Every structure is written in C-alpha cells, then in structure tokens.
C-alpha positions as CSV (number, residue, x, y, z in Angstrom):
1,M,6.4,1.8,-9.0
2,F,7.8,2.5,-5.5
3,A,10.1,-0.5,-5.8
4,E,11.3,0.8,-9.1
5,H,12.5,4.0,-7.6
6,S,13.7,2.6,-4.3
7,A,17.4,2.2,-3.5
8,A,16.5,-0.7,-1.3
9,T,15.4,-2.8,-4.2
10,A,17.8,-1.6,-6.9
11,V,19.6,-4.9,-6.6
12,S,17.5,-7.7,-8.1
13,V,16.9,-11.1,-6.4
14,Q,18.2,-12.8,-9.6
15,C,21.7,-13.5,-10.7
16,L,23.7,-11.7,-8.0
17,N,27.3,-12.4,-7.3
18,N,28.2,-12.6,-3.6
19,N,29.7,-9.1,-3.3
20,T,26.8,-7.5,-5.0
21,R,24.4,-9.3,-2.8
22,A,26.3,-8.2,0.3
23,D,25.5,-4.6,-0.6
24,T,21.7,-5.2,-0.8
25,I,19.8,-3.1,1.7
26,I,17.6,-5.0,4.1
27,W,15.1,-2.4,4.9
28,D,12.0,-1.7,2.8
29,N,13.1,-4.4,0.5
30,K,10.3,-6.1,-1.4
31,H,12.2,-9.5,-1.3
32,I,12.5,-9.5,2.5
33,C,9.0,-9.6,3.9
34,V,7.3,-10.5,7.2
35,D,3.6,-11.2,7.0
36,N,3.8,-10.2,3.3
37,K,5.1,-6.7,4.1
38,S,8.5,-5.2,3.7
39,I,10.1,-4.2,7.1
40,F,12.1,-1.5,8.8
41,H,13.3,-1.6,12.4
42,R,14.9,1.7,13.3
43,A,16.7,0.3,16.4
44,L,18.5,-2.4,14.3
45,F,19.4,0.2,11.6
46,Q,20.9,2.5,14.2
47,K,23.0,-0.4,15.5
48,G,24.5,-1.0,12.1
49,I,22.2,-3.7,10.6
50,I,21.7,-2.1,7.1
51,T,22.9,-4.4,4.3
52,L,23.0,-8.2,4.0
53,E,26.6,-8.4,4.9
54,D,25.8,-7.0,8.3
55,L,24.0,-10.3,9.0
56,V,27.4,-12.1,8.7
57,S,29.7,-12.5,11.7
58,E,33.4,-11.7,11.6
59,S,34.1,-15.4,11.1
60,N,32.0,-15.3,7.9
61,D,29.1,-17.3,9.5
62,L,25.5,-16.2,9.4
63,I,24.9,-14.6,12.8
64,S,22.7,-16.6,15.2
65,K,21.0,-15.9,18.5
66,Q,23.7,-17.9,20.3
67,S,26.5,-15.8,18.8
68,L,24.7,-12.6,19.8
69,N,23.8,-13.5,23.4
70,N,26.4,-11.1,24.8
71,S,26.0,-8.4,22.2
72,I,24.6,-4.9,22.2
73,F,21.2,-6.0,21.2
74,T,18.2,-6.2,23.6
75,P,16.1,-9.4,23.7
76,T,13.5,-7.7,21.6
77,E,16.0,-6.6,19.0
78,L,17.5,-10.1,18.9
79,F,14.0,-11.5,18.1
80,L,13.6,-8.9,15.3
81,L,17.0,-9.8,14.0
82,M,16.2,-13.5,13.8
83,Q,12.9,-12.6,12.2
84,V,14.8,-10.7,9.5
85,I,17.1,-13.7,8.9
86,D,14.2,-16.1,8.6
87,A,12.6,-13.7,6.0
88,L,15.6,-13.8,3.7
89,P,15.2,-15.6,0.4
90,V,16.8,-19.1,0.7
91,Q,19.4,-18.5,-2.0
92,W,20.5,-15.3,-0.2
93,R,20.7,-17.0,3.2
94,N,22.7,-19.9,1.9
95,S,25.3,-17.7,0.2
96,L,25.8,-14.9,2.7
97,A,28.8,-16.7,4.4
98,L,30.7,-16.3,1.0
99,C,30.4,-12.5,1.0
100,G,34.0,-12.1,2.1
101,Q,35.6,-9.4,4.3
102,K,33.3,-6.6,5.3
103,R,33.8,-3.2,3.8
104,D,33.7,0.2,5.5
105,K,30.5,2.1,4.7
106,T,28.4,4.9,6.1
107,F,24.7,5.3,6.0
108,V,22.8,8.2,7.6
109,L,19.1,7.9,8.4
110,K,17.6,11.3,7.6
111,D,14.2,12.9,7.9
112,H,14.6,14.0,4.3
113,I,14.9,11.7,1.3
114,K,15.9,12.7,-2.3
115,L,14.6,10.9,-5.3
116,R,15.7,11.4,-8.9
117,I,12.7,11.0,-11.2
118,N,12.9,11.8,-14.9
119,D,16.2,13.7,-14.3
120,Q,14.6,15.9,-11.7
121,E,15.6,15.8,-8.0
122,V,12.7,15.6,-5.6
123,L,13.1,16.3,-1.9
124,L,10.6,14.6,0.4
125,D,10.1,15.3,4.2
126,K,9.8,12.1,6.2
127,A,8.6,10.4,3.1
128,A,5.9,7.8,3.3
129,A,5.0,5.5,0.4
130,K,2.0,7.7,-0.5
131,D,4.2,10.8,-0.7
132,I,6.6,9.0,-3.1
133,Y,3.6,7.7,-5.1
134,G,2.2,11.2,-5.4
135,E,5.6,12.6,-6.6
136,I,5.9,9.9,-9.2
137,R,2.3,10.3,-10.4
138,S,2.6,14.0,-10.7
139,K,5.3,13.6,-13.4
140,Y,2.8,11.7,-15.6
141,E,-0.6,13.1,-14.9
142,T,-2.3,15.5,-17.3
143,A,-5.1,18.0,-16.6
144,P,-8.6,17.0,-17.5
145,T,-9.8,18.4,-20.8
146,A,-12.7,20.1,-19.0
147,Q,-10.2,22.4,-17.4
148,A,-9.0,23.8,-20.7
149,K,-12.7,24.4,-21.8
150,Y,-13.5,26.3,-18.6
151,A,-10.2,28.2,-18.8
152,E,-11.1,29.3,-22.3
153,Q,-14.6,30.4,-21.4
154,Y,-13.5,32.3,-18.3
155,S,-10.2,33.6,-19.4
156,S,-10.5,36.7,-17.3
157,V,-10.9,34.7,-14.1
158,C,-8.1,32.9,-12.2
159,L,-9.4,29.4,-11.6
160,E,-7.9,27.8,-8.5
161,W,-8.5,24.2,-9.5
162,K,-7.2,22.6,-6.4
163,E,-9.8,24.5,-4.4
164,I,-12.5,23.9,-7.0
165,Y,-12.0,20.1,-6.9
166,N,-12.1,20.2,-3.1
167,L,-15.4,22.1,-2.9
168,P,-17.7,19.0,-3.2
169,F,-16.1,17.5,-0.1
170,K,-16.1,20.7,1.9
171,V,-19.6,22.0,1.3
172,L,-21.7,18.9,0.4
173,N,-22.8,16.0,2.5
174,D,-25.0,13.9,0.3
175,K,-23.8,11.7,-2.6
176,K,-26.2,13.0,-5.1
177,S,-25.0,16.6,-4.8
178,R,-21.4,15.6,-5.0
179,E,-22.2,13.5,-8.1
180,F,-23.8,16.6,-9.6
181,Q,-20.8,18.8,-8.8
182,Y,-18.4,16.1,-10.2
183,K,-20.3,15.8,-13.5
184,T,-20.4,19.6,-13.8
185,L,-16.7,20.0,-13.2
186,N,-15.9,17.3,-15.8
187,R,-18.5,18.7,-18.3
188,Y,-20.6,15.5,-18.7
189,L,-23.7,16.6,-16.9
190,T,-26.7,15.9,-19.2
191,T,-28.5,19.1,-20.0
192,N,-31.6,19.9,-22.1
193,A,-29.4,21.6,-24.7
194,F,-27.5,18.3,-25.2
195,L,-30.6,16.1,-25.2
196,H,-32.3,18.4,-27.8
197,K,-29.1,18.3,-29.9
198,I,-29.3,14.5,-30.1
199,G,-33.0,14.5,-30.7
200,L,-34.3,13.1,-27.4
201,I,-36.4,16.1,-26.4
202,A,-38.3,18.8,-28.3
203,S,-36.9,21.9,-26.6
204,P,-33.4,22.9,-25.4
205,L,-34.9,25.4,-22.9
206,C,-34.1,25.2,-19.2
207,T,-36.4,23.0,-17.1
208,F,-36.7,25.6,-14.3
209,C,-36.9,29.0,-16.0
210,G,-38.0,28.0,-19.5
211,A,-36.4,31.2,-20.9
212,E,-32.9,30.2,-21.9
213,S,-31.1,27.2,-23.3
214,E,-30.2,24.8,-20.5
215,S,-26.4,24.7,-21.0
216,L,-23.8,23.8,-18.3
217,E,-23.0,27.5,-17.9
218,H,-26.7,28.4,-17.5
C-alpha cells in the first residue's frame, strides 16, 4: 500500500523506455534494495543523486569509483553510491547509458510530505512509513458496531472512544483483566442473560448480586 502511494515507485520496473526510466527516483524505491530493504542516504540526495539519470556521467557512462575519485563525494559516500549502483535491477543498469542528455530538475527535501489519497490532500510531518499507513488506513476503516450500540444506549453522554479504547492499557496490567475489558467494549462478553437466552443455564440473574438480570450494562 505504501508503494502504491509513493512517488518513488510510481514508475514500474516493467516496460520503461530510457527517458522514463531516467526519471525514476532512487530513494525509497521498492525495486532498489540493500539487504532486502529500500534505501535512503540523505548525504547523496543533498549532493544531487536523486533519479537514475544522476548515476550517469556527462559522457553517458555509468559512473564508477574510478571516475569519481576527485569528486565532491567522501570515501563513505562513494561506497554508498557504489552500493546503490550494485542494487539496481540488471535491465536498468544495462540501459542507463542510453538515457541521453540530462535535463534540469529541482527536488527539495522537506520535513513535510503531501499525499493525495481518495482526492484528499494529506499533510504529514516528517512522515514515516507507519504514519503513511495510518493515514491510508483511516480512509477505509469503519467504527465497530458495538460503538453504535453504546452510543444509542448512552445518547446523553459524550463517549470519547479514543480514550475508552486506551483505558485497558493505561489502568490494567494483567492479561485477564484486559481481555475482560476488550470483550466488554466489543459487546461479546458472555453474560448469564445471554446464556439463559440460549438455554444453557436456568436463570439470567447476576452471579454476584442475584437480584438483577446479568446484562453487559449491569
């Protein structure tokens, strides 16, 4: 889902002409991985290594360590650059020299990123993958049906659901109590009223007080 909404992977690995491939962004690209993870090196980005065509020299050759010995890159950055080149898909690496003349372009690395999801613009601060995942998920998630039931029963009370769902983790330590709270919130805690309704016990009365029907609310 992240890749689907990422500018870095908007260009597919399949069936690219040379000019289109030249515009493919290197960083956070699911097709360019080191140790099975997409990569981002801020130092290389700030020195102009952004798209695939930036890995091609002025003479239309794939840049190499030898051609960069007297460049602006530090030894560590040279190592990272060679690592990026080695991570390229073979068909990309073989055809980069055919990209043609480099074009002028400007990229700005910001602390804010804008995503357009379902025709809505979302602004994220220093976005991480989990932030983007949360924003995408929020467009599709629906409230549990138990919420509507409680809202109907307690219509005069403002129910702060975010705080309510956090309660088991703030005030309870043992798993059994958290499980009890979770079942209550989602309305599938087994009560005597329910067991009596399906014929498993003789009385719907509360186990503790014996005076009222043992419902969730009780």
